[in-house]
N, C-alpha and C positions, 0 to 999 in steps of 0.2 A: 506495498498501499502507498501510495506517496504523500507526499506536504502539497497541502494546497499551495497553485502557484507553479509548482516541481514538473517537469514531464522527468519519463525511465529515461533517458540520455545521460543526468545528471546534471545538468545547467541548470546554471543559480537561480532562485528564486523569484517568481517575480514579485516585486513587492508594491504592483499600485492591484495586480491582484486579492494579496493578502488583505492588501484595504480594505479593501472596495471589500471585500466580502465582513472584515472585521467590524468598517459598519454597514452593513445591512442584520450583523446579528445584533437584533434588539435588545440594550442594555436593560432590565429591570433594576427597578428598587430606586435609581437615580434621582428622582425629580424629589420623594419620598424624605431622601436626606439632604434636599434643600428643603424641604417647604421645613423641615422637624428642626434644621438650624437658624431654618429663620425666626422662627416659635423660640425657639431657645434664646434665640437674642434677646427680639419681642420683650422676653417674662424676664430676663437681667436686666433690658434697664429698667424696666418699670417700678424693677424689685431694688433697686442702685436709684432713681429716684425719688422715690418711697421713706427706703433709710437718710434719706438726705434731708430729706424736707423734715423728717420726725427727730431729723435729729440738730435742727437751729430752728423748730418750731417753739414761739415760749421761752426762748433763752434774750441773755438783755445781749444786745451789741452794740457794739464802738468804734467811732473810726478818729486816729490820731490826726490831730490837725495840727500838729507843730507845739513848739515849746519857746523859753527863751531863759536864757539862764544870767539870772536877775543881782545874781555875784558870792559869789566864791563858798558861799557855802547854802544859799538855794537856787534853782530853779521854777519854772513856773514854764505848767502841760496842758495844753489845754485840746477837748476831745467833744466830740457830736454821743450821745448818749438816743439809743434806740432801743424803745426796750413797752411796756404796758405799764402807763403812764402811773396810771395808779399803782404802782408798788415801788416803796425804794431799794434803793440800789443798793450798793456795795463795793468800792472797785480798789486794787492796789496801784497806783505809784509808783515807778523806781524812778531812778536816777544814777547810773552812771557815770564811771569813769572814763580816762582814753583807755584802761586797759580791758576796758571790757567789763568791772568791778563794781556792784552794786555799792553804795556811796550813799544812797538815802532812798527809803523807800517806808510811804504813810496811804492809809486804807483810808475812806472820804466816805463819806454817809452823803449816798443824794436821795433826800424824800421824791419819795411823789408830787409828780407838775403834769399841766392840764394838759401836755401835748406832747408828742413825741416827733420825732428828735429832737432833745434839748443840748444845750450847749454849757461846758465848765470850765474849768481854766482852779489849776488845783496850786499849790504851792509845797516843794517838794523840802524839807530841811537836810543839809547835804556834812557830811563830815568829813571830804575832803573835796577841792573843785571838780566840777562838775562839768560833762562834754553833751551831753542829754537829758533828756527825761520823755517817760513812753508811759505808758496803760500796762502793765504789767494782765491782769483780771478784770472783768466787773461781774457781777454775779448779783439774783436779789440778795435784801437781810436779810429776809425767812427763808432763805434754805444755805446749804450747806455751796464756800466754793468750789469749783471744780477742780480738781488733781491732779 
């Protein structure tokens, strides 16, 4: 018995004939795997969106808007808070020296407001000269800070 595309004379196979036979052979299940793959991608995308929304819903969000070095012993940090305006918030503000060592830290309680977002300026006392200040973390006052 000879292979498709070959003759008994030992000539090389006719690759065009072999390709035509392979293309004529119906592929089973190819479309089914495409459908399964697309469905899996859609389900995973939906799960990622739900996880992302649930992880950030109801949390305090802050936007750092700048800092000013007032003196060798104080830095002012400006930030906006986006949150439930009826709830008090606690924010941890830090100041760093040029070597990235924290040289000042304070926690400030922000009382409920009538609207959100709200802008805040907080002074941080430092143990040595600082070059920057920033918001490390904010959380609702009636909850524990996130670690």
